[in-house]
C-alpha positions in Angstrom: 0.7 26.8 14.0 3.4 24.6 15.6 3.0 21.3 17.5 4.0 23.1 20.7 0.8 25.2 20.5 -1.3 22.1 20.7 -0.6 21.7 24.5 1.1 18.3 24.1 3.4 17.0 26.8 7.2 17.7 26.2 8.0 14.0 25.8 5.5 13.6 23.0 6.7 16.8 21.4 10.2 15.4 21.6 9.2 12.3 19.7 7.3 14.3 17.1 10.3 16.6 16.5 12.6 13.6 16.1 10.3 12.4 13.3 11.1 15.7 11.5 7.6 17.2 12.0 7.4 20.9 12.9 3.9 22.0 11.8 0.7 20.0 12.2 -1.4 19.2 9.2 -4.9 20.6 8.9 -6.5 17.5 10.3 -4.1 17.5 13.2 -4.7 21.2 13.9 -8.4 20.5 14.3 -8.6 17.0 15.7 -6.0 17.1 18.4 -7.5 20.0 20.5 -11.0 18.4 20.3 -9.7 15.0 21.2 -7.7 16.4 24.2 -10.9 18.0 25.4 -12.5 14.5 25.5 -15.0 15.2 22.7 -16.3 12.7 20.2 -15.0 13.3 16.8 -16.0 12.4 13.2 -13.3 13.4 10.7 -13.5 13.1 6.9 -10.0 13.1 5.4 -8.2 11.4 2.6 -5.2 9.1 3.0 -1.8 10.9 3.5 -3.3 13.8 5.5 -1.7 12.8 8.8 -4.7 11.3 10.5 -2.8 8.7 12.5 -1.0 11.3 14.5 -4.2 13.3 14.7 -5.8 10.6 16.9 -2.7 8.9 18.4 -1.0 12.0 19.9 -4.0 12.9 22.2 -4.3 9.2 23.0 -0.7 9.0 24.2 -1.3 12.1 26.3 -4.3 10.4 27.9 -2.1 7.4 28.8 0.1 9.6 30.9 -2.5 9.2 33.6 -2.0 5.8 35.0 -5.1 3.5 35.8 -4.9 0.0 37.1 -7.2 -2.1 35.0 -7.8 -5.9 35.0 -5.6 -8.0 32.8 -6.6 -7.9 29.1 -8.7 -4.8 29.6 -7.3 -2.0 27.4 -8.0 1.7 28.0 -7.8 2.5 24.3 -9.1 0.3 21.4 -8.2 1.1 17.7 -10.2 -0.7 15.0 -8.7 -0.9 11.4 -10.0 -2.6 8.3 -6.7 -4.4 7.3 -3.8 -6.1 8.9 -1.3 -3.8 7.1 -3.0 -0.7 8.4 -3.1 -2.1 11.9 0.6 -2.8 11.8 1.3 0.7 10.6 -0.8 2.3 13.3 1.0 0.2 15.9 4.4 1.3 14.4 3.3 4.9 14.5 2.1 4.5 18.1 5.5 3.2 19.2 7.3 5.9 17.3 5.3 8.8 18.8 5.1 7.2 22.2 8.8 6.2 22.5 9.1 8.4 25.6 5.8 7.4 27.1 5.5 4.4 29.5 2.6 2.3 28.2 1.8 -1.3 27.0 0.4 -2.0 23.6 -0.2 -4.9 21.2 -1.9 -5.5 17.9 -4.4 -8.3 17.4 -4.7 -9.5 13.8 -6.1 -12.5 11.9 -3.7 -14.7 10.0 -1.2 -15.0 12.8 -1.0 -17.6 15.7 -3.0 -17.0 18.8 -0.2 -17.8 21.2 1.5 -14.4 21.4 -1.9 -12.7 21.4 -3.1 -14.7 24.4 0.2 -13.9 26.1 -0.1 -10.1 25.6 -3.7 -10.1 26.7 -3.0 -12.1 29.9 -1.1 -9.0 31.2 -2.2 -5.4 32.0 -2.5 -3.6 28.6 -3.2 0.0 27.8 -3.7 0.1 24.1 -4.9 -2.6 21.6 -4.9 -2.1 17.8 -6.6 -4.7 15.7 -8.9 -5.9 12.9 -12.6 -6.6 13.7 -12.7 -10.3 13.1 -9.9 -11.4 15.4 -10.8 -8.8 18.0 -14.3 -10.1 18.2 -12.9 -13.6 18.4 -10.9 -12.7 21.5 -13.9 -10.9 23.0 -16.0 -14.1 22.6 -13.3 -16.2 24.0 -13.0 -14.0 27.0 -9.4 -13.1 26.5 -10.2 -9.5 25.6 -12.1 -7.4 28.1 -13.6 -4.2 26.7 -15.4 -3.0 29.8 -12.6 -0.5 30.6 -12.2 1.2 27.2 -12.0 5.0 27.6 -11.2 5.9 24.0 -12.5 4.0 20.9 -10.9 4.8 17.5 -12.4 3.7 14.2 -9.7 4.2 11.5 -11.0 4.1 7.9 -14.5 3.3 9.1 -15.9 3.5 5.6 -13.6 0.8 4.4 -14.6 -1.5 7.3 -18.2 -1.1 6.2 -17.2 -1.8 2.5 -15.5 -5.0 3.6 -18.6 -6.3 5.5 -17.4 -5.6 9.0 -20.5 -3.7 10.2 -21.9 -6.5 12.3 -18.5 -7.3 13.9 -18.0 -3.6 14.6 -21.4 -3.2 16.3 -20.8 -6.3 18.4 -17.4 -5.0 19.5 -18.6 -1.5 20.2 -21.5 -3.0 22.2 -19.0 -4.4 24.7 -17.5 -1.0 25.4 -18.8 1.5 28.0 -21.4 4.0 26.8 -19.5 6.9 28.3 -16.4 6.3 26.2 -14.9 8.8 23.9 -15.2 7.8 20.2 -13.0 9.1 17.4 -14.2 8.1 13.9 -12.1 8.7 10.8 -13.4 8.1 7.3 -12.4 9.0 3.8 -16.1 9.3 2.6 -19.3 10.2 4.3 -22.3 8.6 2.7 -25.7 7.9 4.2 -24.7 4.5 5.5 -21.7 6.0 7.2 -23.7 8.9 8.7 -26.2 6.4 10.1 -23.5 4.4 11.8 -21.9 7.5 13.2 -25.2 8.6 14.6 -25.4 5.4 16.6 -21.8 5.5 17.9 -21.0 9.1 18.6 -22.5 11.7 21.0 -22.6 15.3 19.9 -19.4 14.9 17.8 -17.1 17.6 16.5 -17.2 17.4 12.7 -14.1 17.9 10.7 -13.9 17.8 6.9 -10.5 18.0 5.3 -10.5 18.5 1.5 -7.5 16.3 0.9 -8.6 15.2 -2.6 -7.0 18.1 -4.5 -3.9 18.1 -2.4 -3.4 14.4 -3.2 -3.7 15.0 -6.9 -1.5 18.1 -7.1 1.8 16.1 -6.9 0.6 13.3 -9.2 0.7 13.2 -13.0 -2.2 11.1 -14.2 -2.3 9.2 -17.5 -4.8 7.1 -19.3 -4.3 4.3 -21.8 -7.2 2.9 -23.8 -7.1 -0.9 -24.1 -8.8 -3.3 -26.5 -8.4 -6.6 -24.6 -6.6 -8.4 -21.8 -3.7 -9.2 -24.1 -3.4 -5.5 -25.0 -3.3 -4.6 -21.3 -0.6 -7.1 -20.7 1.5 -5.8 -23.5 1.1 -2.2 -22.2 2.1 -3.3 -18.7 5.2 -5.1 -20.0 6.2 -2.0 -21.9 5.7 0.3 -19.0 7.8 -2.0 -16.8 10.8 -1.2 -19.0 10.6 2.5 -18.1 13.9 3.4 -16.4 12.1 6.2 -14.5 9.9 3.6 -12.8 11.8 2.9 -9.6 9.0 1.0 -7.8 5.3 0.6 -8.7 2.1 -0.8 -7.2 0.0 -2.5 -9.9 -3.7 -2.8 -8.9 -5.6 -5.8 -10.2 -9.2 -6.6 -9.8 -8.9 -10.1 -8.2 -6.5 -12.2 -6.2 -6.2 -14.6 -9.1 -5.3 -11.8 -11.4 -2.7 -10.5 -9.0 -1.0 -13.9 -8.9 -1.2 -14.3 -12.7 0.2 -10.9 -13.5 3.0 -11.1 -10.9 4.0 -14.5 -12.3 4.0 -13.3 -15.9 6.1 -10.2 -15.0 8.6 -12.4 -13.1 8.8 -14.7 -16.1 9.8 -11.7 -18.2 12.7 -10.9 -15.9 11.1 -8.3 -13.7 11.3 -8.2 -9.9 7.6 -8.7 -9.3 5.5 -10.1 -6.4 1.8 -10.4 -5.6 0.0 -9.4 -2.5 -3.7 -10.2 -1.7 -6.0 -11.4 1.1 -5.4 -15.2 0.6 -1.8 -14.8 1.6 -0.8 -15.5 5.2 0.3 -12.5 7.3 3.8 -13.9 7.3 3.9 -14.1 3.5 2.5 -10.5 3.2 5.1 -9.2 5.7 7.9 -10.9 3.8 6.7 -9.3 0.5 6.5 -5.9 2.1 10.0 -6.3 3.5 11.3 -7.2 0.1 9.5 -4.2 -1.4 11.0 -1.8 1.2 14.5 -3.3 0.7 14.2 -2.8 -3.1 14.1 -6.5 -3.9 10.6 -6.1 -5.4 10.1 -3.4 -8.1 6.6 -4.2 -9.1 4.0 -5.1 -6.4 0.8 -6.5 -8.0 -1.9 -6.2 -5.4 -5.6 -6.1 -4.9 -6.9 -2.8 -3.5 -8.0 -4.1 -0.1 -4.6 -5.9 0.4 -2.8 -2.6 -0.4 -5.1 -0.4 1.6 -3.2 1.7 4.1 0.2 0.9 2.8 2.6 3.7 3.3 5.8 2.8 1.3 8.2 5.6 0.6 9.7 5.7 -2.9 6.7 4.4 -5.0 7.2 6.3 -8.2 4.3 4.8 -10.1 0.8 3.5 -9.5 -0.7 1.5 -12.3 -4.4 0.7 -12.4 -4.4 -2.5 -14.5 -8.2 -2.5 -13.6 -10.1 0.6 -12.7 -11.8 0.7 -9.3 -15.6 0.7 -9.1 -15.6 3.7 -6.7 -14.2 7.0 -7.7 -13.0 7.6 -4.1 -10.9 4.5 -4.4 -9.2 5.9 -7.4 -7.9 8.8 -5.3 -6.9 6.4 -2.5 -5.0 4.2 -5.0 -3.0 6.8 -6.7 -2.2 8.4 -3.3 0.3 5.5 -2.8 2.6 7.6 -5.0 3.4 11.3 -4.6 3.8 11.0 -0.8 5.2 13.6 1.5 5.4 16.2 -1.2 7.2 14.0 -3.7 5.9 13.7 -7.3 4.4 10.6 -8.7 2.8 9.1 -11.8 -0.5 7.3 -11.9 -1.3 5.3 -15.0 -4.7 3.7 -15.7 -6.0 1.3 -18.3 -9.6 1.6 -19.6 -11.6 -0.4 -22.1 -15.0 0.5 -23.5 -16.6 -1.4 -20.7 -14.8 0.9 -18.2 -16.4 4.1 -19.5 -18.9 4.4 -16.7 -16.2 4.0 -14.1 -14.0 6.5 -15.9 -16.7 9.1 -16.1 -17.4 8.7 -12.3 -13.7 9.2 -11.6 -13.4 12.3 -13.8 -16.5 13.8 -12.3 -15.1 13.2 -8.8 -11.7 14.6 -9.4 -13.1 17.5 -11.5 -11.0 17.0 -14.6 -10.3 14.6 -17.5 -7.5 12.1 -17.2 -5.1 12.9 -20.1 -5.0 10.1 -22.7 -1.7 8.8 -24.0 -0.8 6.5 -26.8 2.3 4.4 -27.2 3.6 3.9 -30.7 3.1 0.2 -31.7 0.5 -0.3 -29.0 -2.2 2.0 -30.3 -5.8 1.0 -29.4 -8.4 0.2 -31.9 -11.1 1.1 -29.4 -12.7 4.5 -29.5 -14.1 5.2 -26.0 -17.7 6.3 -26.3 -17.2 8.8 -23.5 -17.7 12.5 -23.1 -15.4 14.7 -25.3 -11.9 14.7 -23.9 -8.6 16.2 -24.8 -6.3 13.7 -26.4 -2.6 14.0 -25.9 0.1 11.7 -27.2 2.6 13.0 -24.6 2.6 15.2 -21.6 3.9 18.1 -23.7 1.0 17.7 -26.1 3.4 17.0 -29.0 3.5 14.1 -31.4 3.3 10.6 -30.0 6.6 9.1 -28.9 8.0 6.5 -26.6 8.3 7.3 -22.9 11.7 8.9 -22.4 12.4 6.4 -19.7 11.8 3.3 -21.8 14.8 1.1 -22.3 16.3 1.7 -25.8 15.0 -0.8 -28.3 12.5 -2.2 -25.7 9.6 -4.0 -27.3 6.6 -5.5 -25.7 7.1 -9.2 -25.0 3.5 -10.1 -25.6 3.0 -10.4 -29.4 0.1 -8.8 -31.1 -2.8 -11.2 -31.3 -1.2 -13.7 -28.8 -3.7 -15.5 -26.6 -3.5 -14.7 -22.9 -2.6 -17.3 -20.2 -4.5 -17.7 -17.0 -8.3 -17.5 -16.5 -8.8 -15.9 -20.0 -7.0 -18.5 -21.9 -9.0 -19.7 -24.9 -11.7 -17.2 -24.5 -12.9 -15.1 -27.5 -11.7 -11.5 -27.7 -15.1 -10.2 -26.9 -14.8 -11.8 -23.4 -11.3 -10.6 -22.7 -12.4 -7.2 -21.3 -11.3 -5.8 -18.0 -12.7 -8.2 -15.4 -15.3 -7.1 -12.9 -13.7 -5.7 -9.7 -13.9 -8.1 -6.8 -12.9 -6.6 -3.4 -11.4 -9.2 -1.1 
């Protein structure tokens, strides 16, 4: 199938072609026709499957028909869980809609109100935003949702995980009941199904098995760790790999992200942190430095990095394993994008065994275990039997081929860690409990 078979207008097809796309992805093949027919839609798909175009292309086609609405009353409303994802959806909208005449804006927390008030004081066709700030504008009267024709919930499961259910329901309650609703989620549990039942009317259901596709281009590795200090030394060693062009390092907490980024920078690495306590301006500057190659190691909490689509990420390192198996797939999907190959490295202590077992059950395979000479773990994971490999070839243990010649971990064996674990006994220096922020 080609995009021309989806009955899209020539100007939209022109923009899609200029992006280098010729064939729609499975989610686009199924979602676009249903959306163009005005049907409600609930789609389960992993990140990287092309879902943004799946909902935005039919929306742009809808905006061809001009309607004169009151000021600050959009025809299309897109809710996203994070500021980064909202920004990326807005960028994609402008890219796909470069030949369509429409007005759009994005409404985010962490930025001044002035420009948002200005944009909402004019006729507007499409608004993209995060629940908190959108609800704030609704309550202030600067955002009028009475004219919404299409409501899009992007990564709805993540909005629930982040505690936005009440805000979502208040926002949706201000929209017309006869609107069209397009809901996209990576997972479909009972809570999500219950919410969908309230929001959608006779929806078309689409389930795209993107999990295997995501893993096909990614080499997964596991390193067993004894303590926080051991994890730090492993990370420092991996940072010397010449094949590591850019990496996202996932930490459990905002405090850990700051601490790890600072320690890596002190060792001479181009590292930076990103988490929810940073202002939007600071986050944007960090992302710009990453895209420009001035940051090689981005240490981030998962929620802060949710939705990031950065080309050229060669490695993802799970300094702390996620609580949810689905999040593991989402995390490592930051590498191996657009058919490229990538490497996903995870650290696991004995305390992480339950998480690891959930992950391996979810992906349907064991994550190969690797050992770095000089950094061998003393811990023997009390997990289900697994195949142990010292190297991807299955041969004897040896240093990564990309490690700098003569490189040695900077953290000395037995050294006490800095930061929140300083002075704590070894038994307490396990991987910290994941805190999503």
